[in-house]
C-alpha positions in Angstrom: 10.6 -14.6 43.7 9.6 -14.2 40.0 12.3 -13.5 37.4 11.9 -10.6 35.0 11.4 -13.2 32.2 8.6 -14.9 34.1 6.9 -11.5 34.6 7.2 -10.8 30.9 5.7 -14.1 30.0 2.8 -13.7 32.5 2.1 -10.2 31.1 1.8 -11.6 27.5 -0.3 -14.6 28.7 -2.7 -12.3 30.7 -3.1 -10.0 27.7 -3.7 -12.9 25.4 -6.4 -14.2 27.7 -8.1 -10.9 27.9 -8.1 -10.7 24.1 -9.8 -14.1 24.0 -12.5 -12.7 26.3 -13.0 -9.8 24.1 -13.5 -12.0 21.0 -16.1 -14.0 22.8 -18.1 -11.0 24.0 -18.8 -9.4 20.6 -22.5 -9.7 19.8 -25.2 -8.1 17.8 -24.3 -4.8 19.4 -21.1 -4.8 17.4 -23.1 -5.0 14.2 -25.1 -1.9 15.3 -21.9 0.0 15.9 -20.8 -0.8 12.3 -24.2 0.3 11.0 -23.9 3.6 12.9 -20.3 4.3 11.5 -21.4 3.4 8.0 -24.4 5.7 8.3 -22.3 8.7 9.2 -21.6 10.7 6.1 -18.8 12.7 7.7 -15.6 11.7 9.3 -15.3 9.4 12.3 -13.8 11.4 15.2 -11.7 9.3 17.6 -10.7 10.6 21.0 -9.1 9.6 24.3 -6.7 11.0 26.9 -3.2 9.8 27.8 -2.5 6.2 26.7 -6.1 5.9 25.5 -5.3 8.9 23.3 -2.3 7.2 21.8 -4.4 4.2 20.9 -7.2 6.5 19.5 -4.6 8.0 17.2 -3.7 4.5 15.9 -7.4 3.6 15.5 -8.1 6.8 13.5 -5.1 6.0 11.2 -6.2 2.4 10.7 -9.8 3.4 9.8 -8.6 6.1 7.4 -6.3 3.8 5.5 -8.9 1.1 5.1 -11.7 3.2 3.6 -13.3 4.8 6.7 -12.2 8.5 6.9 -11.3 9.3 10.5 -9.5 11.9 12.5 -8.1 12.0 16.0 -9.2 14.9 18.2 -7.7 15.6 21.6 -10.5 16.0 24.1 -9.0 19.2 25.6 -8.1 20.8 22.3 -11.6 20.0 21.2 -13.0 22.2 23.9 -10.7 25.1 22.7 -11.7 25.3 19.1 -11.3 22.0 17.4 -15.0 21.3 17.9 -15.5 23.7 14.9 -15.2 20.8 12.5 -18.0 18.7 14.2 -21.4 18.5 12.5 -24.3 16.1 12.8 -22.7 14.1 10.0 -19.8 13.0 12.3 -19.8 10.3 14.8 -17.5 10.0 17.8 -15.6 6.9 19.1 -14.5 7.9 22.7 -11.9 5.8 24.6 -11.8 5.6 28.4 -10.9 2.6 30.4 -12.9 3.8 33.4 -15.5 5.5 31.4 -15.2 8.4 33.8 -12.3 10.4 32.5 -13.4 14.0 33.1 -11.9 15.6 30.0 -13.3 12.9 27.8 -16.8 13.3 29.4 -16.8 17.0 28.8 -15.8 16.5 25.2 -18.5 13.9 24.7 -21.2 16.1 26.2 -20.4 19.0 23.8 -20.0 16.6 20.9 -23.6 15.3 21.5 -24.7 18.9 21.3 -23.1 19.6 17.9 -22.6 16.2 16.3 -24.0 12.7 15.6 -23.9 9.5 17.6 -21.3 8.6 20.2 -19.7 5.2 20.6 -17.9 4.5 23.8 -15.0 2.1 24.3 -14.7 1.3 28.1 -14.5 -1.5 30.6 -17.3 -0.1 32.8 -20.9 -0.7 31.9 -21.9 1.6 34.9 -19.8 4.5 33.8 -20.8 8.0 32.8 -19.4 7.4 29.3 -21.6 4.3 28.9 -24.6 6.5 29.8 -23.8 9.2 27.3 -23.0 6.9 24.4 -25.5 5.6 21.9 -23.5 2.4 21.6 -20.9 0.9 24.0 -18.2 -1.5 22.9 -17.7 -3.1 26.3 -14.1 -4.4 27.0 -13.5 -7.2 29.5 -13.2 -5.8 33.0 -9.9 -7.4 33.8 -7.0 -6.0 35.7 -3.9 -4.5 34.1 -1.0 -7.0 33.5 2.2 -6.6 35.3 3.5 -6.0 38.8 1.1 -3.9 40.9 -1.5 -3.8 38.0 -1.0 0.0 37.7 0.4 0.8 34.3 -2.0 0.7 31.4 -1.2 -2.6 29.7 -4.1 -4.9 29.1 -6.6 -2.1 28.7 -4.5 -0.6 25.9 -4.2 -3.9 24.1 -7.9 -4.4 24.4 -8.6 -1.0 22.9 -6.2 -1.5 20.1 -7.7 -4.9 19.3 -11.2 -3.4 19.4 -10.1 -0.7 17.0 -8.6 -3.2 14.6 -11.7 -5.3 14.8 -13.8 -2.3 13.8 -11.5 -1.3 11.0 -11.4 -4.7 9.5 -15.1 -5.4 9.9 -15.9 -2.0 8.2 -13.4 -2.9 5.5 -15.4 -6.1 4.9 -18.7 -4.4 5.0 -17.5 -1.8 2.4 -16.2 -4.4 0.1 -12.7 -2.8 0.4 -10.3 -4.5 -2.1 -6.5 -4.7 -2.2 -6.6 -2.3 -5.1 -8.5 0.2 -2.9 -5.9 -0.2 -0.1 -3.2 0.5 -2.6 -4.9 3.8 -3.6 -4.3 5.0 -0.1 -0.7 3.5 0.1 0.7 4.4 -3.3 4.3 4.4 -2.0 4.0 1.2 0.0 5.0 -2.2 -1.3 1.4 -3.2 -2.1 0.7 0.1 -3.7 3.7 -0.2 -6.0 2.9 -3.7 -6.9 -0.7 -2.9 -7.7 -0.5 0.6 -9.1 2.8 0.8 -11.1 2.5 0.2 -14.8 5.2 -0.3 -17.5 4.6 3.3 -18.7 5.4 4.6 -15.2 8.9 3.1 -15.3 9.9 3.1 -19.0 12.6 5.0 -20.7 10.9 6.9 -23.5 11.2 9.8 -25.9 14.7 11.1 -26.4 16.0 8.4 -24.0 15.0 5.6 -26.4 17.8 4.1 -28.5 15.9 3.8 -31.8 17.5 3.3 -35.3 16.1 2.7 -38.8 16.6 -0.8 -40.1 18.7 0.6 -43.0 20.9 2.7 -40.8 24.7 2.0 -41.1 26.2 -0.3 -38.4 28.3 2.6 -37.1 25.2 4.7 -36.6 23.5 1.9 -34.6 26.7 1.5 -32.5 26.8 5.2 -31.8 23.1 5.2 -30.8 23.7 2.4 -28.3 26.7 4.2 -26.8 24.9 7.5 -26.5 21.7 6.2 -24.9 23.6 3.9 -22.5 20.9 1.3 -22.2 22.8 -1.6 -23.6 20.8 -2.1 -26.7 19.2 -0.5 -29.8 15.6 -0.8 -31.1 15.7 -1.5 -34.9 12.5 -0.1 -36.5 11.0 -0.1 -40.1 10.3 3.1 -41.9 6.8 3.2 -40.4 8.1 2.8 -36.9 7.2 -0.9 -36.4 9.8 -2.9 -34.4 12.1 -5.2 -36.3 14.1 -6.4 -33.4 16.3 -5.6 -30.5 20.1 -5.4 -30.9 21.9 -6.0 -27.6 25.5 -5.9 -26.3 25.6 -9.6 -26.6 24.5 -9.4 -30.3 27.3 -6.9 -30.9 29.9 -9.3 -29.6 28.6 -12.1 -31.8 28.6 -9.9 -34.9 32.3 -8.9 -34.3 33.1 -12.7 -33.9 31.3 -13.6 -37.2 31.7 -10.6 -39.6 35.2 -9.5 -40.6 34.1 -5.9 -41.3 30.7 -5.1 -39.5 30.8 -1.6 -41.1 29.5 -3.2 -44.3 26.3 -4.1 -42.6 23.2 -2.1 -41.9 21.1 -2.5 -38.7 18.8 -5.1 -40.2 21.6 -7.3 -41.5 23.6 -6.9 -38.2 20.5 -8.1 -36.3 20.1 -11.1 -38.6 23.8 -12.1 -38.2 23.7 -11.8 -34.5 21.4 -14.8 -33.7 22.8 -17.2 -31.2 22.8 -19.9 -33.8 23.5 -18.6 -37.3 21.0 -20.9 -39.0 18.3 -20.4 -36.3 15.0 -18.9 -37.5 14.3 -15.3 -36.7 13.1 -14.8 -33.0 9.5 -13.5 -32.9 9.5 -9.9 -31.7 7.5 -9.6 -28.6 6.4 -6.4 -26.9 4.2 -5.3 -24.0 1.5 -2.7 -23.8 2.2 0.5 -21.7 -0.6 -0.3 -19.2 0.9 -3.8 -18.2 1.4 -3.9 -14.4 5.1 -3.6 -13.5 4.9 -6.7 -11.4 3.8 -8.6 -14.5 6.8 -7.1 -16.3 9.0 -8.6 -13.6 7.4 -12.0 -13.9 8.0 -12.1 -17.7 11.6 -11.1 -17.2 12.2 -13.7 -14.6 10.5 -16.5 -16.5 12.2 -15.6 -19.8 15.6 -14.8 -18.2 15.8 -11.4 -19.9 16.6 -8.0 -18.5 14.5 -5.7 -20.6 11.1 -5.4 -22.3 10.0 -3.2 -25.2 6.8 -1.2 -24.6 4.9 -0.7 -27.9 1.7 1.0 -29.0 -1.2 -0.8 -30.6 0.6 -0.5 -34.0 3.7 -2.3 -32.8 5.8 0.9 -32.7 8.2 1.0 -29.7 7.5 3.8 -27.3 9.5 2.8 -24.3 11.8 0.3 -22.6 11.5 -1.2 -19.2 14.7 -2.7 -17.6 14.9 -5.2 -14.7 17.1 -2.6 -12.9 14.2 -0.1 -13.1 11.8 -2.6 -11.5 14.3 -3.5 -8.7 14.8 0.2 -8.0 11.0 0.6 -7.7 11.0 -2.0 -4.9 9.4 -4.7 -6.9 12.2 -7.3 -6.5 
C-alpha cells in the first residue's frame, strides 16, 4: 500500500512528465497563435469554467503584467451582459480540458459572432472547442495525477504552463524590457529598483539644513538640531556647496577648539577634518535623476550614510539618507 508521501511524489513526477510532453509538442502552430494575439488591437479575453477558470484568471493577469493587455471573462457572466465589451478587435483564449464544456462552448459561439479569433486550450483534438477555434494549443492527453485520477491536477498544471509560455513568448516578441515590467509593477521590488530616483526620496525645501558659510557656529548648530538630519550643508553666498558638517565633525571641533563659538561655519568645517593637516575633501554631489539603487551602491562602497543632491550649478537641493533607501525597500 502506497504511503501519502509516495503518492505526493508520484503526483509531482506525473505532472513533470506531462510538462515535458507539452514542451516537445509546441510547433509552428504556436507561432501562429502568437501572431494572432499580436495582431489583435484590443484586449485578449481569457475564459474558462471551474478550475480552468481559476487558471484563466492567472493567465490574464500574467499577460497584462508583461505587455499584453488581457481580461478574464466568466463564460456565464459573458452571456448575461459582459459580452458588451467584445468587438472584432478582441481575441479569445478559451480553456477547457475536454473541449466540450457546455458553458464555454456557448460563450465561444457568441464571441465568434461579435469578436475576433478564438484560441482553444484543450486536451482533445476531436472536441467541439477545437472545431470552433481558429487555433488550438493542444495539451498532452494524459490522465490526471493522483488517486482515482479524478481531481483536476495535471490538466491545470498544463494549462498554467501553456499560459506562462504564451506570456513569455509574447514578452519576447514585443521586446519587453525590465524597465517596461517595472512600469506595470511600480510598487514591486523591481519597480522600485528601476524607477525610484534620488529626487523621489530626498529631503528638500524647508527640510534641508542649509547654512551660509559665514554663519556663526551657534546658528549652524541650531540648524542641525532643528532639521534633525544629523548634518548641515554649508553654502556660499551664491548657493554653491562648500561642504557637509556632520555630527562627527561637531565632536571633533569640540575636542580641538576651546571655544567653537568664535568660529563661523566655514572655519568649523575646516577644523573638523579627521586629520587636522589633511587637504580639504572634494565636495561630491549627485544629480536628482540618479537611480536610487545607484545611490545605495555609492553609499555602500564609500561607507557613508547620506548623499547631497545638487542642481547643475552645484547648489544643494536635497539630501538622500541610507535610512530613506532602506525604508523604500532597496536594501
